[in-house]
C-alpha positions as CSV (number, residue, x, y, z in Angstrom):
1,M,-32.7,-18.1,-18.5
2,T,-29.9,-21.0,-18.3
3,I,-26.5,-21.8,-19.9
4,A,-28.1,-24.4,-22.2
5,Q,-29.8,-20.9,-24.2
6,V,-27.6,-19.0,-24.4
7,A,-25.3,-22.0,-25.5
8,E,-28.6,-22.4,-28.3
9,A,-28.6,-18.3,-29.5
10,A,-24.3,-18.3,-29.9
11,G,-24.9,-21.1,-31.6
12,V,-21.7,-23.2,-29.1
13,S,-22.2,-26.0,-27.2
14,T,-23.0,-25.1,-23.1
15,A,-19.3,-26.3,-22.3
16,T,-17.9,-23.2,-24.5
17,V,-20.4,-20.9,-23.0
18,S,-18.7,-21.7,-19.7
19,R,-15.5,-21.5,-20.7
20,V,-16.4,-18.3,-22.2
21,L,-18.1,-16.8,-18.7
22,S,-15.5,-18.3,-16.8
23,G,-12.5,-16.9,-17.9
24,R,-11.2,-20.4,-18.1
25,G,-9.8,-22.7,-20.7
26,P,-9.0,-21.3,-24.7
27,V,-11.8,-19.9,-26.5
28,S,-11.2,-17.2,-30.1
29,P,-12.0,-13.8,-29.5
30,G,-14.8,-14.1,-32.1
31,V,-16.9,-16.7,-30.2
32,Q,-16.2,-14.7,-26.7
33,R,-17.7,-12.2,-28.2
34,K,-20.5,-14.2,-30.1
35,V,-21.4,-15.7,-26.7
36,R,-21.2,-12.4,-24.8
37,R,-23.3,-10.9,-26.8
38,A,-25.8,-13.7,-26.5
39,A,-25.5,-13.5,-22.8
40,D,-26.2,-10.1,-23.2
41,E,-29.1,-10.4,-25.2
42,L,-30.5,-12.7,-23.3
43,G,-29.9,-11.3,-20.0
44,Y,-28.1,-13.7,-18.6
45,Q,-26.4,-13.5,-15.5
46,V,-23.4,-15.5,-14.0
47,N,-25.2,-17.2,-10.6
48,S,-21.8,-16.2,-8.5
49,I,-23.0,-18.2,-5.5
50,A,-23.4,-21.8,-7.4
51,R,-20.2,-21.2,-9.0
52,A,-18.3,-20.2,-5.6
53,L,-19.8,-23.6,-4.9
54,R,-18.9,-25.5,-7.5
55,N,-15.3,-23.7,-7.7
56,S,-14.6,-23.3,-4.0
57,R,-13.8,-20.1,-4.6
58,T,-15.4,-16.6,-4.6
59,D,-13.2,-14.7,-7.2
60,T,-12.9,-12.1,-4.0
61,V,-10.4,-10.7,-1.9
62,G,-10.2,-8.5,1.2
63,M,-7.9,-5.9,1.9
64,V,-7.2,-4.2,5.7
65,V,-5.6,-0.9,5.6
66,P,-4.6,0.7,8.7
67,S,-6.6,3.8,7.7
68,I,-8.7,4.2,4.7
69,S,-8.9,8.4,5.7
70,N,-5.0,8.6,4.8
71,P,-4.9,9.8,1.1
72,F,-1.8,7.4,0.6
73,F,-4.1,3.8,1.2
74,T,-7.3,5.5,-0.4
75,S,-4.9,5.7,-3.6
76,L,-3.4,2.4,-2.9
77,V,-6.7,0.6,-2.8
78,E,-7.9,1.7,-5.7
79,S,-4.6,0.2,-7.4
80,V,-5.5,-2.7,-5.9
81,E,-9.3,-2.6,-7.2
82,H,-8.1,-1.8,-10.7
83,A,-5.3,-4.5,-10.7
84,L,-7.8,-7.3,-9.6
85,G,-10.7,-6.3,-11.7
86,R,-8.7,-7.3,-14.6
87,D,-8.5,-10.8,-13.1
88,G,-11.7,-10.4,-12.8
89,K,-12.0,-10.5,-8.9
90,E,-14.0,-7.9,-6.7
91,L,-12.4,-6.3,-3.9
92,F,-14.0,-6.3,0.2
93,L,-12.0,-3.1,2.1
94,C,-12.0,-2.9,5.6
95,D,-10.4,0.0,7.5
96,A,-8.6,-1.4,10.6
97,R,-8.5,2.3,12.2
98,S,-5.1,1.9,13.5
99,D,-6.5,-0.6,15.7
100,P,-4.6,-3.7,16.1
101,E,-7.9,-5.8,18.0
102,I,-10.2,-4.0,15.3
103,E,-7.8,-5.5,12.6
104,A,-7.8,-8.7,13.8
105,R,-11.7,-8.4,13.7
106,R,-12.0,-7.6,10.4
107,L,-9.2,-10.4,9.2
108,A,-11.6,-13.2,10.9
109,T,-14.5,-11.6,9.6
110,L,-13.1,-11.7,6.0
111,V,-11.8,-15.4,6.3
112,A,-15.8,-16.1,7.1
113,R,-16.9,-14.3,4.4
114,N,-14.9,-17.3,2.0
115,V,-12.9,-14.6,0.5
116,D,-10.0,-16.3,-1.7
117,G,-7.1,-14.3,0.1
118,I,-6.5,-11.2,2.2
119,I,-4.0,-8.1,1.5
120,V,-3.4,-6.4,4.0
121,S,-1.3,-3.4,5.4
122,P,-0.7,-4.2,8.6
123,S,-1.5,-1.2,11.7
124,H,1.7,-2.6,14.2
125,G,5.0,-3.9,13.7
126,T,4.0,-6.5,16.3
127,L,0.3,-6.5,18.2
128,S,-1.0,-7.3,14.3
129,G,1.4,-10.0,14.4
130,P,-0.7,-13.1,15.7
131,A,-3.8,-12.2,13.7
132,V,-1.7,-12.1,10.0
133,Q,-0.1,-15.3,10.9
134,E,-3.2,-17.1,11.9
135,T,-5.0,-15.9,8.9
136,A,-2.1,-16.7,6.7
137,D,-2.2,-20.3,7.9
138,R,-5.9,-20.8,6.7
139,L,-5.7,-18.7,3.1
140,P,-3.5,-17.0,0.7
141,L,-2.2,-13.6,2.3
142,V,0.1,-10.3,1.1
143,Q,1.4,-8.1,3.0
144,L,1.5,-4.6,1.3
145,D,3.3,-1.2,2.0
146,R,3.7,-2.1,5.8
147,F,4.9,-5.7,7.1
148,V,5.1,-7.6,10.4
149,G,8.6,-9.3,11.4
150,G,8.7,-12.9,12.0
151,T,5.5,-13.8,9.6
152,S,5.6,-16.2,6.9
153,T,3.8,-14.4,4.3
154,D,4.9,-12.9,1.1
155,W,5.6,-9.1,1.5
156,V,5.6,-6.1,-1.0
157,G,6.3,-2.9,-0.5
158,V,8.8,0.0,-1.8
159,D,12.7,0.1,-0.3
160,D,12.6,2.8,2.6
161,I,16.2,2.7,3.2
162,A,16.5,3.4,-0.8
163,A,14.3,6.3,-0.6
164,M,15.5,8.1,2.7
165,R,19.2,7.9,1.1
166,Q,17.8,9.6,-2.0
167,V,16.2,12.7,0.4
168,M,19.0,12.9,2.4
169,D,21.7,13.2,-0.8
170,H,19.4,15.7,-2.2
171,L,18.8,17.7,1.1
172,H,22.8,17.5,1.4
173,E,23.2,19.0,-2.0
174,G,21.2,21.7,-1.4
175,G,23.7,22.6,1.5
176,A,21.8,20.8,4.2
177,R,24.3,20.0,7.2
178,S,21.9,19.6,10.2
179,A,17.9,18.1,9.5
180,A,15.4,16.4,12.2
181,F,12.8,13.8,11.3
182,V,9.1,14.3,12.0
183,G,7.2,10.6,11.8
184,S,5.0,8.5,14.0
185,L,6.0,6.4,17.2
186,L,7.9,3.7,16.1
187,T,5.5,1.1,16.2
188,N,5.0,0.0,12.1
189,S,7.9,-1.1,9.8
190,S,7.1,2.6,7.3
191,T,8.6,4.7,10.0
192,E,10.6,2.1,11.5
193,Q,12.9,1.5,8.1
194,R,12.2,5.4,7.2
195,F,13.9,6.2,10.5
196,A,16.8,3.7,10.2
197,G,17.7,5.5,6.4
198,F,17.5,8.5,7.7
199,R,19.7,8.6,10.5
200,R,22.2,5.9,8.4
201,R,22.2,8.0,5.4
202,A,22.5,11.5,8.5
203,E,25.6,9.8,9.6
204,D,27.1,9.0,6.5
205,L,27.0,12.1,5.2
206,G,28.0,14.7,8.4
207,I,25.0,16.0,8.7
208,T,24.1,16.2,12.6
209,V,20.6,15.3,13.8
210,D,20.0,16.6,17.3
211,P,18.4,14.2,20.0
212,G,15.6,17.0,20.1
213,H,15.3,17.1,16.5
214,V,14.1,13.3,16.5
215,L,9.7,14.3,16.9
216,L,7.7,11.0,16.7
217,G,3.7,11.2,16.8
218,D,1.4,10.2,14.1
219,Y,0.9,10.2,10.6
220,S,-1.6,14.1,10.4
221,V,-1.7,17.0,9.6
222,D,-2.0,18.1,13.0
223,W,1.1,16.5,14.2
224,G,3.1,18.4,11.5
225,E,2.2,21.3,12.3
226,T,2.7,21.0,16.0
227,A,6.2,19.4,15.3
228,A,7.0,22.2,13.2
229,A,5.9,24.4,16.0
230,R,8.0,23.0,18.9
231,L,11.5,22.7,16.4
232,A,10.6,27.1,16.3
233,A,10.4,27.4,19.8
234,A,13.1,25.3,20.5
235,D,16.4,26.7,22.0
236,G,19.7,26.6,19.9
237,P,20.0,27.0,15.7
238,P,16.8,25.4,13.7
239,P,17.7,22.8,11.6
240,D,18.5,23.0,7.6
241,A,16.3,20.3,7.2
242,I,12.9,18.6,8.2
243,V,12.9,15.1,6.9
244,C,8.8,14.2,7.2
245,A,7.8,10.5,7.3
246,D,4.7,11.6,5.4
247,D,3.3,13.9,3.0
248,L,0.0,15.0,5.8
249,I,2.9,15.4,8.1
250,A,4.9,18.2,5.5
251,L,1.5,19.3,4.6
252,G,1.2,20.5,8.5
253,V,5.6,21.3,8.6
254,T,5.1,24.0,5.9
255,R,1.6,25.3,7.5
256,A,3.6,25.9,10.6
257,C,6.5,27.3,8.6
258,R,4.5,29.7,7.5
259,A,2.4,30.6,10.6
260,H,6.1,31.1,12.1
261,G,7.4,33.7,9.4
262,V,10.4,30.5,8.5
263,D,10.8,30.5,5.1
264,V,10.7,27.1,3.3
265,P,12.9,26.8,1.6
266,G,14.9,29.3,2.0
267,R,15.5,28.7,5.7
268,V,14.8,25.2,6.1
269,Q,13.8,23.0,3.9
270,V,10.9,20.1,4.0
271,T,10.5,16.8,2.6
272,G,7.4,14.3,2.9
273,Y,7.1,10.9,1.5
274,D,4.5,9.4,-0.7
275,N,3.5,11.5,-3.5
276,I,-0.6,11.9,-2.7
277,E,-1.9,14.3,-4.8
278,F,-1.9,16.7,-2.3
279,S,1.6,16.8,-1.9
280,R,1.8,19.0,-5.5
281,L,-1.0,21.7,-4.3
282,G,0.9,22.5,-0.8
283,E,2.7,26.0,-0.3
284,P,5.4,25.5,-1.3
285,A,4.7,22.1,-3.7
286,L,6.6,19.2,-1.5
287,T,9.3,17.3,-2.5
288,T,8.4,13.7,-2.2
289,V,9.2,10.6,-2.3
290,D,6.9,9.0,-4.8
291,Q,6.3,5.3,-4.4
292,P,4.9,3.2,-7.6
293,R,1.5,2.1,-6.2
294,D,0.5,0.3,-9.4
295,R,3.1,-1.9,-9.7
296,I,3.0,-2.4,-6.1
297,A,-0.6,-3.6,-6.3
298,E,0.0,-5.9,-9.3
299,E,3.1,-7.5,-7.5
300,A,0.7,-8.2,-4.1
301,V,-2.2,-9.5,-6.8
302,R,0.5,-11.8,-9.0
303,L,1.6,-12.8,-5.4
304,L,-1.9,-14.1,-4.2
305,A,-2.5,-14.9,-7.2
306,A,0.7,-17.4,-6.9
307,A,-0.1,-19.0,-3.9
308,A,-4.0,-19.5,-4.5
309,A,-2.6,-21.5,-7.8
310,A,0.5,-23.3,-4.9
311,G,-2.6,-24.1,-2.8
312,E,-5.0,-25.6,-5.4
313,G,-2.5,-28.3,-6.4
314,G,-3.3,-30.0,-2.9
315,G,-1.1,-30.1,0.3
316,D,0.6,-27.1,1.8
317,G,0.7,-24.4,-0.6
318,R,3.3,-22.0,1.2
319,A,5.7,-25.7,1.3
320,A,5.1,-26.0,-2.7
321,R,6.0,-22.4,-3.6
322,G,9.0,-22.5,-1.1
323,P,10.3,-19.0,0.8
324,S,8.1,-16.5,1.4
325,A,8.8,-13.5,-1.7
326,H,9.8,-10.2,-0.1
327,I,9.5,-7.5,-3.5
328,A,11.0,-3.9,-2.2
329,L,10.4,-2.0,-5.4
330,V,12.9,1.0,-5.8
331,P,10.8,4.4,-5.4
332,S,11.8,7.9,-7.0
333,L,12.4,11.2,-5.5
334,V,10.4,14.0,-7.1
335,V,11.5,17.3,-6.3
336,R,9.5,20.4,-6.1
337,E,10.0,24.0,-4.5
338,S,10.2,22.7,-0.6
339,T,13.8,21.8,-1.4
340,R,16.8,23.9,-2.8
341,A,17.8,21.9,-6.1
């Protein structure tokens, strides 16, 4: 089946069929429907390989995340895939397994597959840098959620400092005068920024943070349970609040509190971060920071398209677009039963 046969069946030119099926060029809605109906009836399918050779693009975008098992990244991938779908693009997904070496191999593989661009949430704040920058030098790349300092790429995510300000203000209003922080090791921008925001706002509000109440491990329910057990077994008074760097940790903390007979939020308030689906199902349901995932995804896809368009214009695409974009969206606090109103 050829494009000429589709054109004959629809009663239009082959150029019009090409514009409709490629999504490029102005075509009236009525003509679009006529062409697509003719293509469907005839069983015509676009040869994506031939089109890629003609247009020097594949209409595919690669995405690399630190861990697809983390529900936050699973939902973020879904949002990105939907945003790309609206632009007629397909997604190739890779899991870095929180390992910068695996991440570097995944990025190289995506480049070799001639994707039009890459969206990456770097697994490490420094070790991911060389591979991210090398990839960005070869094709459009946007960092998402997490970022690597010293790289000249676009980034979009949330303002973690502002998020922690909301968390700490809420806990202080609920009577917290001391707090603990439970997060991952300070090897990624998310934990670094959230911890920095926590410390800064605690100091502003006069909330005490004992050095022994800063516990850093990984983003997991198991680590949350372990950290809460350590806090329960430690000498001295327990903190009034436990601020967790993500919801998985917070779910582990609340579970351990139940096991040790610590009432949440009566004795200790607990907060999470990300507002994953399980956060509302916890016992008690978690107060958490909601990241606007759909908006983050839309901005990332927009930035990627802008970079690609600048590159098609010839010369150095990044130079044509000017400085790299840094978009920090303001998140919102979702108050549930794990804190005191």
